[in-house]
N, C-alpha and C positions, 0 to 999 in steps of 0.2 A: 092264781094270780096272773093277772094279763102283765107281759113286759110292754115297756115302752120306751121309745125314740125321743133322744134330745141330741145335744152337742157339747162334747168336752173339752174339745181342742182344735185348732187351726195352726196354719204354720205358713208361712214367707219364706220365699227364698229369694234374696237379692244379690245380684251379681255373686252365685256361690254361698253368698251368707245366709245361715237358715235364723230365722226368729218363731223359736215352738213356743204357743201362750201353754202346753203342757209338762215338758223339760225343766227342772231345776237347773241345768247347765247353759250357760247363754243366753238366757232368757230376755226375750225382748219386749216391746211396749203392745203387743199384742193382749188384747183384751176379751174373751170370752165370757157372756152371760146370759147362761139358761132363762128363757121366758114361759119355757110353756113345753110341751109333749104331746105324743101322739101315738096312737098304739099298736103295738109291733107288729111284721107279718107272722102268723104261725105256720107259715108253709111254701111251697111254690104255686106261684098265680094269687096270692094274698099282698098283693104289691099296695107299699104307700106312695103318695106324690109328693115331690119336693120339688118349693123352688127359689132360688138365690135370685137376691136383687144385690148386683155388685156395682157400688162405687168404689170411690180409689182410696178410702180411707175408711170407709164401711161395708159389710155384709150382712142382711136380713135374712135369715133361712126362714121361711116357712116349710109345713107338712101337712098330709093329710093320714087320718088312720087308717089301717091296712084296710084294703078291700075298698075303699071311695076314692073319688077324687075330688072331693068337695065335703066341709067347707076345706082351705088351708089356713092353717092356724099358725101365727108366730113362734116358732120353740128356742129361738137366738139369736143375739148381737152380738155381731163380730168387730172390733171397735180397731183404730191405731194400724188399721194392714199397709197403709204407706204401700199401695202399690204402684210401680214404677212400669208394668209394662205398658206397651202400645196398643199389641194385638198378641194372639193367644190361641188356645186350644184346648177343650171342654175333655179332659182324660178321668176315666174312671176306673177302680179298680179296688179290688180287696185287698186288704193287709192284714196280717194277725201274725201273731210269734208262733212258735212250733208246737200244735196242737197236740202231735202224736206223743210229746212227753207225758201230757195229761190221760194216757190211758190208750186204750182200744175204742177207733170211731171220732176220734175227738182232731181226725186232721181230716176228715169229710166234710165239705158240707157244700149247700146249693145256695148260688149269689146270682138272683134274676134283677138284671134293667133292661129297660126299653123306650123307645120313643122320650130320646135325649132332644134336646131345641135350644136354641140359641138366637133370641129375639131384638141384638145388638145389629151393628153393621155388618155388612155382606160381604167378604172379600173372595177371590177366584182362590178354589179348592185345591191343596196342594195334592200331589202323586206321590204314595211313597214306596216302594219296590225293596222288597225282603231279599237280605241272604238267608237261603233256607238254614234251616236248623240244622248242627251236623248229625244228630243223634246216634251218637257212637257207645254202645252200650258198654256199660261201665263194670268192673269185675272185682272181687274181692268184697269187704262188707256192704258195699255200692251194686253189689250181682243184683240186677232186675229195673237197676236205672239209667237212662240214657244222657249222655251231656251234651248237652246244647251246642257248645261255645268251642275255644281252639284257644291253645297256649302256644305262647310265642315270646321271643328275648332276643337278647343281644347277639348272643354265639351262635344262632340258627345260620346254616349256610346261605339259604334264600331268605326274603321276607315271606310272611303268611300272604296268600293268593289266597281270594274267594269271588264267587263270580253273581253279579245281580241280573237276573234272566229277564226277558220279559220289558224291560223300558220303553216308551213311549210317549209322546205329546214333549220331545224335549223342545219344538223351538215354541211352544207355548208357557215355557216356564221362565219366571224375571230371571232365577238365580236358583243354584242348587247346595242343598244341605247333606252332610254323613250323619246319621244319629247312630249309635251304637251303646252299649253298657259295657265297663271294662273296669277289672280286679286286679290288684298290685299291692306288695307290701313294702314298697317306696312308694317318692312323687315322682313319677316315671313323668317321660317326654315322651310320647307318641310320635311316630312319623307315618303319613299314608300319602298315596295316590291312585288315580284312578288313569284306568286304560294308557300307562306306562308314561303318564304327565309328569311335572314337575313335582317334586317329594316336598309336603307341608308336613313341620315341625308344629305339633300342639303341648306347648309346657304343662305340666299340671297346676290347674287354677283354684283347686280345691284348699289350700291352707297346709298347715301341719297334719301329721297323720298322728294316730293315736295308739297308744302300749298299754296293753292289758296282759295281767301277769307275764309279765318280762317280755313279750311278744309283740311286735308292732308290725300295724295295719295301715292298710288304708283303705282300704272298704270297697265296695262295689258302688261303682260311679255311673252316673248318666251323662252323658255333652252329646252336642252339636257343632261339627265344623264344615266351616264351608269349604265348597267345592267349584273349581273354576269350570262354569257351563259348560265354555269350549273342551273342557275336558269327556265329558257324558255323549253316549252315541245309544241311537234307538237300537235294540232288542238287548245282547247279553253285555254287562260292564265288569270288568276284572277290577277288583279293588286289591291296596295289597297295603300294609302293615308293618312298620317295625317299632322296636320298644328301646330304652335307655336300660331296661331292667325286665325279670319273669314278669307276664303281665296273659290275663284272660281275658277273652272279647267273645259277646253275646248281643245277639236283639240290634243286628245290625241291617238298619236302612240306607238306600239312595232315594234323599225325597227332591221331587221337581217343586219350588213352589210356585204356585200358583197354577200348576199347568192343567187341575183339573176342571177351567172353567167355572162362574158363577151359579153358587147352589141356588135352588128355589128357597122360599118359604120355609123355614121348618112347618110339616103339618102339623104340632104339635101346639103351634100357637094360631093356628087358621081354628085348629076345632076349640079354641077358647080356653086355653090354657090359664091366662091371669084371672078368668072366674072366680067366683066362691072364696076369695078373701076375708079370712076373719080377722 
């Protein structure tokens, strides 16, 4: 029996408020209507082709059978999206639950993506510069794993200080932001600064935290916060963090908005991505 692909859910987050068509908690107006399906991939290299046609209130999803690029068949309609963004970026990732709970080999999978493109207005590219992962070996039941982030809190004698190497094209940027993920058990306020500049406070913007089995947790969150461009320098930059309660932080990037220049039209559209609609 061949496996098939369609769309089962969609999520929109506006001002940190999530509207998830799949969950029964806080369900909003999004409606996902599957209208077709395509044959799924049988392994690496046997790829499907997808196209999303995005409007402010609707997304039409097209796909091809695995191993082909045409025809593109409409497989789903997503209505009532209420998209409020004026610009954004394409972000692709695989998301799944803890497959290792289902036995040997269920946590090992291969995901392949390539030739991603966007045919809307072209804006100057952002340049993102990473704080390198901590890669600290863990012990105990986590022996063999690496901790990618850092913990810090209000009782630390000094702020958490991290470095971002290799920053360039500062003069071409329109502004700068810090992006990072952080985990806390209470709604913390983070303070941050770059290269010894003025401290900036970021209050908790995500609403109430949750309680499960008597334990309170605010979960893992991701955020972008503004940085004065005058605080950023070419070369290595020092970033410091403080928090009102125990916090774990990771995936930290210093982003120079628009510093990468205007990109060329994506090759995927030059090669006829829009052909073969069915």
